[in-house]
C-alpha positions in Angstrom: -1.1 15.5 -7.2 -4.5 14.5 -6.0 -3.1 11.2 -4.6 -0.5 13.2 -2.6 -3.2 15.5 -1.3 -5.4 12.6 -0.3 -2.5 10.9 1.5 -1.7 14.1 3.4 -5.3 14.6 4.4 -5.6 10.9 5.5 -2.4 11.2 7.5 -3.6 14.3 9.2 -7.0 12.8 10.0 -5.3 9.7 11.4 -3.2 11.9 13.7 -6.2 13.7 15.0 -8.0 10.5 15.8 -5.0 9.3 18.0 -3.9 12.5 19.7 -3.3 10.7 23.0 -1.0 8.1 21.4 2.7 8.6 21.5 4.2 10.2 18.5 6.3 8.1 16.2 9.4 10.2 15.5 10.5 7.8 12.7 7.2 8.3 10.8 7.3 12.0 11.5 10.8 12.3 10.1 9.7 10.2 7.1 6.8 12.6 6.4 9.0 15.7 6.8 11.4 14.3 4.2 8.5 13.4 2.0 7.1 16.9 2.0 10.5 18.5 1.6 11.1 16.3 -1.4 7.7 17.0 -2.9 8.1 20.8 -2.5 11.7 20.8 -3.6 10.9 18.7 -6.8 8.0 21.0 -7.6 9.8 24.3 -7.0 10.2 26.7 -9.7 12.2 29.9 -10.0 9.2 32.1 -9.3 6.3 31.2 -7.0 3.1 32.8 -8.0 -0.1 32.6 -6.0 -1.3 29.5 -7.9 1.9 27.6 -6.8 1.1 28.3 -3.2 -2.5 27.4 -3.6 -1.6 24.1 -5.3 0.9 23.3 -2.6 -0.8 24.7 0.5 -1.6 21.2 1.8 2.0 20.1 1.6 3.3 23.3 3.2 0.7 23.0 6.0 1.5 19.3 6.5 5.3 20.1 6.6 4.8 22.8 9.2 2.6 20.4 11.3 5.2 17.7 11.2 8.1 20.0 12.0 6.2 21.4 14.9 5.3 18.0 16.2 8.8 16.7 16.2 10.1 19.9 17.7 7.5 19.6 20.5 8.4 15.9 20.9 12.1 16.4 21.2 11.7 19.5 23.4 9.8 17.3 25.9 12.6 14.7 25.9 11.2 12.4 23.3 13.5 9.9 21.6 15.3 10.7 18.4 14.3 9.1 15.1 16.3 5.9 14.6 18.2 7.2 11.5 19.5 10.2 13.6 20.9 7.7 16.1 22.6 5.5 13.5 25.9 7.4 12.9 28.0 4.5 11.8 
């Protein structure tokens, strides 16, 4: 789990360094799916305080990614490529 936390922190730091760059909706969607899978795979029937503490970084990162893509799309940004490929 430390590798996942390190990756999430590295990705967040990279985004902060390039705030003025255009958002990559493909990468954002990939990260949303990554965190959804991580949290879904690790879900248990009851979530105690320790579960939320252990997964706070993933929950925060997921919220950040969903907010970013919502903002991007709300301002007329292009859709992620996989959302356009309906064949």
